[in-house]
FITI-29661 format. One record per residue (C-alpha): x, y, z; residue in three letters; residue number from 1. Coordinates in steps of 0.5 Angstrom, whole numbers, plus 500, padded with zeros to 3 digits. Example, Ala and Ser with C-alpha at 12.3 -4.5 7.8 and 13.67 -1.06 7.14 Angstrom:
BEGIN
<atom c1="525" c2="491" c3="516" res="ALA" n="1"/>
<atom c1="527" c2="498" c3="514" res="SER" n="2"/>
This chain:
BEGIN
<atom c1="346" c2="272" c3="519" res="MET" n="1"/>
<atom c1="351" c2="276" c3="523" res="ARG" n="2"/>
<atom c1="353" c2="282" c3="524" res="ARG" n="3"/>
<atom c1="361" c2="284" c3="524" res="LEU" n="4"/>
<atom c1="362" c2="288" c3="531" res="SER" n="5"/>
<atom c1="366" c2="296" c3="528" res="PRO" n="6"/>
<atom c1="372" c2="293" c3="531" res="LYS" n="7"/>
<atom c1="372" c2="286" c3="526" res="TYR" n="8"/>
<atom c1="370" c2="292" c3="521" res="MET" n="9"/>
<atom c1="375" c2="297" c3="521" res="ASN" n="10"/>
<atom c1="379" c2="290" c3="521" res="ARG" n="11"/>
<atom c1="378" c2="288" c3="515" res="VAL" n="12"/>
<atom c1="378" c2="295" c3="513" res="LEU" n="13"/>
<atom c1="385" c2="297" c3="514" res="ALA" n="14"/>
<atom c1="387" c2="289" c3="512" res="VAL" n="15"/>
<atom c1="383" c2="291" c3="505" res="ALA" n="16"/>
<atom c1="387" c2="298" c3="504" res="PHE" n="17"/>
<atom c1="394" c2="296" c3="506" res="ILE" n="18"/>
<atom c1="392" c2="289" c3="499" res="LEU" n="19"/>
<atom c1="390" c2="295" c3="495" res="PHE" n="20"/>
<atom c1="396" c2="300" c3="497" res="CYS" n="21"/>
<atom c1="401" c2="294" c3="495" res="PHE" n="22"/>
<atom c1="397" c2="291" c3="489" res="GLU" n="23"/>
<atom c1="397" c2="299" c3="486" res="ILE" n="24"/>
<atom c1="405" c2="298" c3="487" res="GLY" n="25"/>
<atom c1="405" c2="292" c3="485" res="VAL" n="26"/>
<atom c1="403" c2="295" c3="478" res="VAL" n="27"/>
<atom c1="405" c2="302" c3="478" res="LEU" n="28"/>
<atom c1="411" c2="299" c3="479" res="VAL" n="29"/>
<atom c1="413" c2="294" c3="473" res="PHE" n="30"/>
<atom c1="407" c2="295" c3="468" res="VAL" n="31"/>
<atom c1="410" c2="302" c3="465" res="PRO" n="32"/>
<atom c1="416" c2="297" c3="464" res="TRP" n="33"/>
<atom c1="413" c2="292" c3="459" res="SER" n="34"/>
<atom c1="410" c2="290" c3="454" res="ALA" n="35"/>
<atom c1="403" c2="292" c3="455" res="LEU" n="36"/>
<atom c1="404" c2="300" c3="457" res="TRP" n="37"/>
<atom c1="406" c2="299" c3="450" res="GLU" n="38"/>
<atom c1="401" c2="296" c3="446" res="ASN" n="39"/>
<atom c1="395" c2="300" c3="449" res="ASN" n="40"/>
<atom c1="390" c2="302" c3="444" res="VAL" n="41"/>
<atom c1="390" c2="309" c3="447" res="LEU" n="42"/>
<atom c1="396" c2="310" c3="445" res="LEU" n="43"/>
<atom c1="395" c2="308" c3="437" res="THR" n="44"/>
<atom c1="390" c2="314" c3="436" res="TYR" n="45"/>
<atom c1="394" c2="319" c3="438" res="SER" n="46"/>
<atom c1="401" c2="319" c3="436" res="ILE" n="47"/>
<atom c1="403" c2="326" c3="441" res="SER" n="48"/>
<atom c1="401" c2="321" c3="447" res="LEU" n="49"/>
<atom c1="404" c2="316" c3="444" res="ARG" n="50"/>
<atom c1="410" c2="320" c3="446" res="GLY" n="51"/>
<atom c1="409" c2="323" c3="451" res="LEU" n="52"/>
<atom c1="408" c2="316" c3="455" res="LEU" n="53"/>
<atom c1="413" c2="312" c3="452" res="LEU" n="54"/>
<atom c1="417" c2="318" c3="455" res="ASN" n="55"/>
<atom c1="422" c2="314" c3="460" res="ASN" n="56"/>
<atom c1="422" c2="319" c3="464" res="PHE" n="57"/>
<atom c1="415" c2="320" c3="464" res="VAL" n="58"/>
<atom c1="415" c2="311" c3="465" res="ARG" n="59"/>
<atom c1="420" c2="313" c3="472" res="GLY" n="60"/>
<atom c1="415" c2="317" c3="475" res="ALA" n="61"/>
<atom c1="409" c2="312" c3="475" res="VAL" n="62"/>
<atom c1="413" c2="307" c3="477" res="SER" n="63"/>
<atom c1="416" c2="311" c3="483" res="GLY" n="64"/>
<atom c1="409" c2="313" c3="484" res="LEU" n="65"/>
<atom c1="408" c2="305" c3="486" res="GLY" n="66"/>
<atom c1="414" c2="305" c3="490" res="VAL" n="67"/>
<atom c1="410" c2="312" c3="494" res="VAL" n="68"/>
<atom c1="403" c2="306" c3="495" res="ASP" n="69"/>
<atom c1="408" c2="301" c3="496" res="LEU" n="70"/>
<atom c1="411" c2="305" c3="502" res="ALA" n="71"/>
<atom c1="405" c2="307" c3="504" res="LEU" n="72"/>
<atom c1="402" c2="299" c3="504" res="GLY" n="73"/>
<atom c1="409" c2="299" c3="508" res="LEU" n="74"/>
<atom c1="407" c2="303" c3="514" res="GLY" n="75"/>
<atom c1="400" c2="302" c3="514" res="GLU" n="76"/>
<atom c1="402" c2="295" c3="516" res="LEU" n="77"/>
<atom c1="406" c2="297" c3="521" res="GLY" n="78"/>
<atom c1="401" c2="300" c3="524" res="ARG" n="79"/>
<atom c1="396" c2="296" c3="524" res="PHE" n="80"/>
<atom c1="401" c2="291" c3="526" res="TRP" n="81"/>
<atom c1="403" c2="296" c3="533" res="LYS" n="82"/>
<atom c1="395" c2="296" c3="533" res="SER" n="83"/>
<atom c1="393" c2="289" c3="534" res="ILE" n="84"/>
<atom c1="399" c2="289" c3="540" res="LYS" n="85"/>
<atom c1="396" c2="293" c3="544" res="ILE" n="86"/>
<atom c1="389" c2="290" c3="542" res="VAL" n="87"/>
<atom c1="393" c2="284" c3="544" res="ASN" n="88"/>
<atom c1="396" c2="286" c3="549" res="ARG" n="89"/>
<atom c1="390" c2="290" c3="553" res="SER" n="90"/>
<atom c1="386" c2="284" c3="553" res="THR" n="91"/>
<atom c1="391" c2="279" c3="556" res="THR" n="92"/>
<atom c1="393" c2="283" c3="561" res="THR" n="93"/>
<atom c1="385" c2="283" c3="563" res="GLU" n="94"/>
């Protein structure tokens, strides 16, 4: 079995982190406003927690956290593309 060099492993981890940020961001933006959020098993057992989690301000805060996560993913994606361009530029000039 062939081992990946640390350079490629760092790229794989960076791509995995970017995809993770986008996935979690999308879930946090859309799930609080869906039926999945309202029909949660946890909410059937706790009336006070149900009132808190169904509050529109709490839903908006969770969605805002998702937007922050999406922005983090976009920032990391930009930094990743910039590093790829620098690596490609240095290998073509050698």
